[in-house]
N, C-alpha and C positions, 0 to 999 in steps of 0.2 A: 343489477350490474354496478361496478364501480368504476370511477373515474379518478385519476391520480391529479392533484393541484398542487402547485409550488406553495410551500408554506413560508414561515417567518426565517430570518437569519438566526442561526443558532451559534455559527462561528464566523466572526467578522474577518474580513481579509488581513486587516491589521493584526489581530490576535494570531492568525495562521503564519504570517510573514514573521513574527517575533519567534514564535516556536520553532519553526523551520530552522531559523538561524541558530538557535540554542541546540538543536539536534546535530546540525552539522558540526559546531563546535566541540560537542561531546563525542561525536564518532571521530572526528580528527584527532583529538586528544587520545582517546582510547586506542586509536590505532598507531599512535605516536607518528602521525603523518606518513606512515607506510602506504605503498601502493595498494590501491583496492579496487575491485571490479565491482561496480555497482549494477545490480540485475534489477530492472523494473519490470514489475507485472503489469502488462498491457490490459486494457488501455487505462484504467482508472488511476494508477500510480504515476502516469506519465507527467502531469503538471506538478505534483508533489516532487517526484524525483528531480525535474528540471531545477527547480527551486533549491532543492537540497543541495545538489552538486554545485550550484552557481555560489553558494554560500560556504563552500569548502575552501580552505586556504590555497592560494596560488602554487605554493611549492609543494603540494600534495600530488601525487601522481593517481588521477582518478580516471578510471575506463569506465565504460558504460556499455551495456549489453540488455536485451529486452527478452522476456518470455511472454508469451500469451497463453492463458488458460481459460477454461469456461466451467463454471459450475452453477450459474444462475439461470441460464437458458431463457433470458427475457423476462424473468420473474422477480420478485422482492424477496425471496427466501431461497437458499441454496438447494440444489438437486441432492447434493452429497455426492455427486459424481463428477470427478474432476478429469478434465481432457486437456491434453496438451496441444494448443493449436499452432504455436510457434516456440521453438526451442532456441537457447542461446546459441551462438555460433562459436563462442569462445571456450576453449579448454579452461576449467577451473582447477585442475590438479595443482596443488602446492600454491594456490592463490589465497589472498583475503578477499573474501566475497560478503558483500551486503546486500541483502534481498530486501527490495523496497516495495512496499504494498500499500494500497491506499485504505483499506479496512480490514479489520479482522473480526468476526463474529462467531460462526460455529467453529471456527480453526481447522475445519477439514482441508480446505486448499492449501493454506500456508502447512500444515502437517505434512500433507502429500509432497508438496515441493521441497520442503527442507530433507525430507527423506531420499528424495531423488537427487538432489544437490549434494547431499552428504556421501552419497555412494559414489560421487565422482571425485572424491578425496581433496577438497579444499584445505588449506592451511588453517583458515578461519572461517566460519560461517556465522554471520549476525543477521539478525532482522531488524527492520525499521518499519514501523507502520504508522500512518498518520493519525487513524481513528481505531479505538478498541472499544468493542461492545462485549465486556466480559460476560454478562448475563446471559448471552447466546451461546456461549462455549459448549460444544459437544465432544471436543477432544482437547486433552493437555498439549499446548504448544509453547514453546519458548521465544518471547518476543523481547528483543534487547533494548530497543528504543521505541517508546511510544509518544507520539505527538499528544493525543487527547484521549481521554476516556470518555465515551458517550452513553446515553441511556439508551434501550432498546427502542429506537423509533428509525424511520426509513429517511435516509439523507442523501442529498445530490448537491453538486457543485464542486469546484476545485478538483475535477476529473471524476468524481463520482457521478453515476447516472441512474435513470430509470428507462430502460428499453432505449437507450443511446440518446436521450434526451438531457439536458441541463448540465453536461459536464463543463461548459464553457463558463459557467457562473464563478465569479470571483470570492464569493463567500460561500460557506457551507449553510444548507438551509434544510429545514424538514418537508416532508411531503404529506399531504393530507389526502386521506381517502374520503372521496365524496359519492355517497349512493346515488344512483340517478335511475 
């Protein structure tokens, strides 16, 4: 039997904050401060999205909506099956859309979401992820903005969780599996 224990800090809050500011500046610049609908993928991206949009320029029209999807089913690896638990309320036809996700590993969830959202005919559809685990990729998916590339280890904090635990941590930490 295994137990999961909180590990060491791999991404301190100060490093996260600096990178979030850089991403917000790059996104605002790339969109020429045009109106953008930021779609956060709940629940993991909520803290990242909040900090990201607060760093965007005051004169930029930023709207926010959320989707909730599930592919992990209280496990540490994706099931490969994506379920929409809550869809956005806003029509995205003809709008600039930025999908904000906490982490991309297999790419299955984000790939599914991008196909779904693209079918709704946005003017622009871009993606921003805080963490990227390219070694786990099972499908090709385009990510426009990446906070950090990380190795294949399970991480929590700053919105990321294990079975609902540790989202509230300000730093990103790894999780150790302990055999009991």
